N, C-alpha and C positions, 0 to 999 in steps of 0.2 A: 659459714662455709665459704671457702675461697672461690674466686671466679674460675669457671672451667670452660674449656673450648671443646666442641664436639666435632671430630673429623670423620668424614665418610665420602665416598665417591658421589658425584652428582647424580648418576643413574645406576641402579642395581637391578638386574633382571634375574629372577629366580624361578625355576620350575621347568616343566616339559615345554619345549619349543623356544627356550630362551636364546638359543644360538641363532635361530632365524631372525628373531626380533633384534638381536644385536647387529647382525649384518645389515638389516634395514636402517638401523640408526646410524651406522657408519656412513652410509650413502647420504643421509640427511645432513651429516656434519661436513660433507664435501671432501672426505678423504679419498685419495686416489692411488697411493702406493704405500703399502704396509710392510714392515719387517715383522715376520712371525718368529718369535723366540720360543723354542721348545726343546725337548730332549730326544735322543735317538730312538727311544722306545716308541713314542707317539709318532715319530716320523716313519719308523719301520712298519707299524701296524696300520698306517693309512689315515689316521685321524687328521694329520696335517693336510693331506690332500683333500679330505672332506671339507675342511675349513677354507682352503684355497679355492676350491670349486664354488663354494657358497659366496665367497667374496667376488669371484669373477662374474657370477650371475648378477651381482650388484655393482658391476663396473669398477671394482677395486682391484688393482694389480697387487701382487705380493711377491716377496722374496723371503728366504728362510734362513735362520741360523739355528741348526739342529744340535749344537754341541754343548748345551748346558749340562754341567756336571751336577750330580745329586746334591752336592754342597757347592753352589756356584762360586766361581773364583774371579779374581781380578783379571785373569787372562780371558775368561769367558766374556766379560764385559768389553774388553778391548777388541776381541774378535768380532763380536756382534756389532759394535760401533763402526768398525771398518766396513762391514756389509751395508749398514744403514747409510753411511756417507756415500759409498760407491753407487748406490741405487737411488739416492736423493729421496729417501722415504719421508713422508709427511706425518706418519703415525707409527706406533708400535703395537703389536698384538702379542700378548703372552698367552701361551697355550700349555696347560699342564697343571702341576701343583706348585708348591711354594718355590721350588728351584727356578723354573722358567720365569715365574712372576718377579722374583727378586732380581734375577739377571736382567730382565727387561727393564725394570725400574732403574737399574744402574746405567743401562744403555741410554734410556730416554732422558735421564738426568744430565748425563755428559753431553748429549746431543745439543742441548741448549746452554749449558753452563760451562762446558769445557773442562780442561784439567784431567786429573785422574780420579777414579772412584775413591781412592784412599783419602782424597782431600775432604770428603764429605762425611767421614766417620764422626758420630756424635749427633747432636741435636740441631736441626734446622741450620745447616751450614751453607745451603745453596742460596743464590740470589734470585734465580728465575724459575718459573714453572717449567717442568720437563716437557718434552714432546708428548702430545696426546697419547695415552696408553689405555688400551682396552684389554682387560684381563679375563680370559676364558678359562674357567676352573674345571679340572677333571678329577680332583680329589676333594675330600671333605675333612679338612683339618687345619691347614696353616692360616687360612683367611688372608693370605698375602694379596689376594685379588682385590681386597678392599681396604688395606691398611696403609699407614704412612711409615711402615717398618720395611727396611731393606737389609737383608743379612748376606754379606759377601765375604768369602774366605780370602784373606790376605795370604797368598802362597809363600811370601818371603818370611812372614812372622809366624805362620801356622796358627793364626787365630781367626775367629769369625768377627768381622766388624759389624757393629750395630749402627746402621744409618737410620735415624729417626727424623723424618723431614716431611713437612706437609706437602712439599712439592713432588714427592714420589707417590702421592695418592693417585690411583688410576682415575681416569675420566669416567670409566664405566666398568662394572664387574658383571660377569655372566656365570650363573650356576645352573647348568642343565643336568639333572640327575641321570639322564640317559648317557651322558659322557662319562659318568662315574661307574656305570654298571660293570665295566670290565676290569675294575681295580682288583688285583689279587688280595687274598685274605690278609697277608702280612702288612701290605700298604694300607688297607682299610683300617686295620687295628692301630697302626702307628699314627696315622693322620687323625683318627678319631680320638686317641688319647692325647694328641697334641691339642686338639680343640678343647678337651676337658681341662687340660692344663691352662690354656688361655683363660677359660671361664673362672677357674678357681683362683689363679694368680690375680686376675683383675678384681675378683670379689674381696680378696684380703689385702689388696694394694693400698698403700697410704694415699693414693690419688683417686680412690673410688668415689663415685657420685651416685645419687639415686637412679640416674639413667643407666649407668654401667652396671649397677647392681641388678636392675630388672633384666637386662640383657643376659648377664652372667647366670643368674639363677634359672631362667628359662632354658638356656643352653644346657646347663647341667642336667635338668630333667629330661630333655629330649635326647641327649647322649646316653643317659642311663637307660632310657626306653628303647633306643634304636640301634646302638652300636653293635651289640651282640648279634642282632638279627642281620645287620648289614655285613658283618664278618662271616657269618655262617651261610648266608645266601646273598651273594652279590647282585643277583638279578631281582631282588625284592625292591621294586621301584619306590613304594611308599617309605621304606626304611632309608633308602638312599636319599630321597627328597627331604625326609626329616633330618638326616645328618647334614644335608646341604644348608638347611635353615639354621640348624644348631651351630655349625661352625661359623656361619655368618654372624649370628648373634654373639658368639664368643669373640669374634673379630671386632664387632662394635664395642664390646666391653673393653678388651685390652688395647684397642687402638686409641682409646681415650683415657683409660685408667693406668695403662702400661702394665708391666709384669713384675717379676721378682727374681729371687735367687734360682728358681728352677731353670728359667731360660738363661740367666747369666751364666750358670754352670754348664748347662747343656750346650750352649754355644761353644764353650771351650773344648768340650769332648768332641764335638763335631769338627772343629777346626784342627785339633791336635791329632785325632785318630781317624778322621774322615768317616764318622759314624752317622747313622740316620738320626735326624733331629727328633722326630716324634718318639722313637724308642728311648732316646736319652731322657727326654722329658718324662716319659711314662715311668721310667725306673726311678728318677730323682724325686718325682712329685710327692709321694708319701713321706719321704725322709725330710724334705724341706718343710712340709706342713707340720710334722712332729716338732721341728725346731721352732716354727712360727706359732705353734699352739699356745705358748706361754702368754702371748699378747692378743691373739685373735681366736681364742677357743669359741667365743660366742658366734663368730662369723663362720667358723668351720661347722658348728652345730647347725646353723642355718643351711649350709650346703648339704649336710646329711639329710635334713628334711626334704630338700629338693631332690635327693636321691631316693626318696620314698621310705626313709627310715623314720620310725615313730620315736621322736625325741622329746615328746611332751613331758615325760617324767624324768628326763635325764638332766644332770647338771651340764654346764658349759663344757667342762673337762670331759665328761662322759660322751657328750655329743661330738666333740672333736675327735675322740678315739674311734667312735662309730663311723665318722666320716672317713678317716684315714683307712680304717678296715675295709670300708666299701670301695674305696679307690683301689686298694690292693686286690680285692676280689674281682673287680671289673678287669683290671690288668691281666690277672691270671686267666680269666674266662676268655680273653681274646688273644692269649698266647704271647704276652710280653715277657721277656726274660726277667728273672727274679732280681738280678743285681748286676753291677757294673763289671764284676769278674767275668760274667758270661760274654761281655762285649770286649774282653781282652784289655780292659783299662788297668793301668799299672799304678800301684800306690806310690812309687817313687816320683811320679809326675804330679802328685797332688799339690805340692807347694806352688809350682808354676801355674797350674790350673786355677788355684784359688786366687792368686795374685791377679791373673787376667780376668777372672769372674768379677772381682770387686771393681774392676775398671770398666766393666760392661754397663752400658746405659740402662739395661733392664734392672740392674741391682739397686738403683736409686729409690725405687718405690716398693721394695720389700718391706713388710711391716716392722721388721727388726733390722737395724743396721748393725750387722755383726762384725766380728774381728776376722782377721785372716785365719786364725786357728779355728774359729767357728766353722768357716767354710770347709777347711780341710777335714774337720770332724764329720761334717755332713757327707763329704765324699767317702770317707772311711766307712761310715755307717751303711752307705749304699753299695759297698762292695759285695 
């Protein structure tokens, strides 16, 4: 087995009361002025004010960048950086789901490294650690609060850039299920299926290790057990807490084993059509695994077992089919669209989307390195 390196934030606080513990820790670090990166929804419903008040009680001043787009853009990063510099902030807090976390990573990275965020597309392109980042999570899916992945939409090229850099790993991640209780059903479903995709892609990844395998399989089981409940009753705190742990475990898996064609393709759909990332992943996931099954059917069978399917008497091929069927059933149960046509994706764009997908950093660890036509064919199957 080749040498592997395991990346994770220094401190990770999960569970009820996590937010208060994080505020106390910030004081201990000596931070005095934070830039809070979030989106308009969290700003409008008062969650940002709640965090600002908590920081003030701990003698930490704060200013706010509330303009993060659902698919954060190069412009968002520039705007947030201007506010950070103007207020001489010594740390960044991201508040929300994957979008604010990724935007904040871009801002914090440029604050110390300079240049444009486009300069850092790819693997480990930065020279210096970013400004300290504390990521407070309000969704259960992306795991961006604890990963070295930063996905930013390049508005000029209409693509999502994958920035995979150890220096964008947050200093601290915070997952308090009470902050997730207000998530609407659609967002709960999309982010939960995103977490499932992280776990499955990490498990079949060519860079998987025994550590990432353990994290991925446990995440699959917890998502199978809790996602339907969390979607149907957002106030069910045990289900929310289980999803918080599950998405974190899935993050531990893919942060170190990376991902595959589902994410490489979903990034292009998000950048090209401005579609929600979790929904794109959920639609593509079974089709990519059907393609991968020719070389990882045994791994997919093991995922089926983690989804509580009795695979003892099944062949690897039968187990893989059972896994893909269970993925589709879970997606249906939580209201995910059946195909890309429902998302207004156009077949005439598939050549361009496939070209860009094969250039995405996530494609490198897919268990099969396919051709351009292979990727086009997966897009067609998913219509």
